[in-house]
C-alpha positions as CSV (number, residue, x, y, z in Angstrom):
1,M,119.4,294.3,149.5
2,N,120.9,297.8,150.1
3,P,119.0,301.0,149.5
4,L,120.1,303.1,146.6
5,H,123.2,305.1,147.2
6,D,122.9,308.9,147.3
7,R,125.8,309.6,144.8
8,S,124.9,309.1,141.1
9,C,127.5,308.2,138.4
10,P,130.5,310.2,139.7
11,G,133.0,308.6,137.2
12,K,133.7,308.6,133.5
13,L,134.2,304.9,133.0
14,K,131.6,303.2,130.7
15,F,130.9,300.3,128.4
16,T,128.4,299.1,125.8
17,V,127.4,295.5,124.9
18,G,124.9,294.4,122.4
19,I,123.3,291.6,120.5
20,V,121.0,291.0,117.5
21,I,117.8,289.1,118.2
22,K,115.6,287.6,115.5
23,S,112.2,288.8,116.7
24,D,109.9,291.8,116.6
25,V,110.6,294.7,119.0
26,R,107.5,294.2,121.1
27,T,108.5,290.7,122.0
28,V,112.0,291.7,122.9
29,W,110.8,294.7,124.9
30,N,108.3,292.6,126.9
31,N,111.0,289.9,127.5
32,V,113.3,292.6,128.9
33,C,110.7,294.6,130.9
34,K,108.0,292.4,132.1
35,A,108.8,290.8,135.5
36,E,106.9,287.6,134.5
37,Q,109.1,287.2,131.5
38,V,112.5,288.0,133.1
39,R,111.8,285.4,135.8
40,K,111.6,282.8,133.0
41,Y,115.2,283.2,131.7
42,F,117.4,285.3,134.0
43,T,116.3,286.2,137.5
44,S,115.0,284.0,140.3
45,D,112.6,286.8,141.1
46,A,111.6,290.1,139.7
47,R,109.1,292.5,141.3
48,R,107.4,295.1,139.2
49,D,107.9,295.7,135.5
50,L,110.9,297.7,134.3
51,D,108.6,299.7,131.9
52,S,106.7,301.2,134.8
53,S,107.8,304.2,136.9
54,G,109.3,303.7,140.3
55,D,111.5,301.1,141.9
56,V,111.9,297.6,140.7
57,L,113.6,294.7,142.5
58,W,115.5,291.9,140.7
59,I,116.8,288.9,142.6
60,W,119.2,286.2,141.3
61,G,120.9,283.7,143.5
62,N,122.0,285.4,146.7
63,E,122.0,288.8,145.1
64,A,119.3,291.4,144.9
65,A,119.2,294.8,143.2
66,L,116.9,297.8,143.6
67,I,116.5,299.5,140.3
68,K,115.2,303.1,140.0
69,V,113.6,303.6,136.6
70,I,114.3,307.0,135.1
71,E,113.1,307.1,131.5
72,I,110.8,304.9,129.5
73,L,110.3,305.3,125.7
74,P,108.3,302.1,124.9
75,E,110.0,299.8,122.4
76,D,112.8,302.3,122.0
77,K,114.7,303.1,125.2
78,L,114.8,302.3,128.9
79,V,117.0,304.1,131.4
80,F,117.5,303.2,135.1
81,E,120.0,303.6,137.9
82,W,121.1,301.0,140.5
83,N,124.0,300.5,142.9
84,G,127.3,299.4,141.4
85,S,128.9,296.3,142.9
86,N,131.3,297.0,145.8
87,V,131.2,300.8,145.3
88,D,129.3,303.5,147.2
89,Y,127.4,305.1,144.2
90,R,124.8,304.4,141.6
91,I,125.5,303.7,137.9
92,R,123.2,304.5,135.0
93,T,122.1,301.8,132.5
94,E,120.4,302.4,129.1
95,F,118.7,299.8,127.0
96,I,118.4,300.9,123.4
97,F,116.2,298.9,121.0
98,E,117.0,299.3,117.3
99,K,114.4,297.8,115.0
100,E,115.3,296.5,111.5
101,N,112.9,294.2,109.6
102,D,112.5,291.0,111.5
103,K,115.3,291.6,114.0
104,V,116.2,293.9,116.9
105,T,119.6,295.1,118.0
106,L,119.6,295.6,121.7
107,K,122.4,297.7,123.2
108,I,123.1,298.0,126.9
109,K,125.2,301.0,127.9
110,E,126.4,301.6,131.4
111,K,128.3,304.5,132.8
112,G,129.3,306.2,136.0
113,W,132.2,304.3,137.5
114,E,135.2,306.0,139.0
115,E,138.5,305.2,137.3
116,N,140.1,303.3,140.2
117,A,140.5,299.6,141.1
118,K,137.0,299.2,142.7
119,G,135.3,301.1,139.8
120,M,137.0,299.0,137.1
121,K,136.3,295.7,138.9
122,S,132.6,296.7,139.3
123,A,132.4,297.8,135.6
124,F,133.9,294.5,134.5
125,L,131.5,292.5,136.7
126,N,128.5,294.3,135.2
127,C,129.8,294.0,131.7
128,S,130.1,290.3,132.2
129,G,126.6,290.1,133.8
130,W,124.9,292.1,131.0
131,T,126.7,289.9,128.4
132,E,125.2,286.8,130.1
133,F,121.8,288.6,130.3
134,L,121.9,289.3,126.5
135,S,122.8,285.7,125.7
136,A,120.0,284.3,127.9
137,L,117.5,286.8,126.4
138,K,118.5,285.8,122.8
139,V,118.1,282.1,123.4
140,F,114.8,282.6,125.3
141,T,113.4,284.9,122.7
142,E,114.4,283.0,119.6
143,Y,114.1,279.4,120.9
144,Q,112.0,279.6,124.2
145,I,114.9,277.9,126.0
146,S,115.9,279.0,129.5
147,Y,119.2,278.1,131.1
148,L,117.5,278.4,134.5
149,K,115.7,275.1,134.1
């Protein structure tokens, strides 16, 4: 695992992915933020909860990421920065929780990549990873099924 890069979000390249989950917002929030829950459906290890200040470590396979939590609005919004893949700067990630009756729309927005080959490749890798994360979260939250097992 590398320490966080000094540069933060130098580029304008960004994306948004989202999903609707049939659940209450507290359950979705906890499944996203609590290390104990994330380890059940997505990471091989998670150290510290995302909804606490400071640095969090997520590990999956041979990869590890140090995450610097920036803003926490419980059951509404979570913002953090972490290193982009194969680039020498951090990117910013926002989780936005929109409640509506018995479902939650969760949007993940990421920004900060430079508009060059490395930045675009990194952005596409993260977009794919977050799409996988959202699918795993939905199946885990709605059906208590984990693809890790």
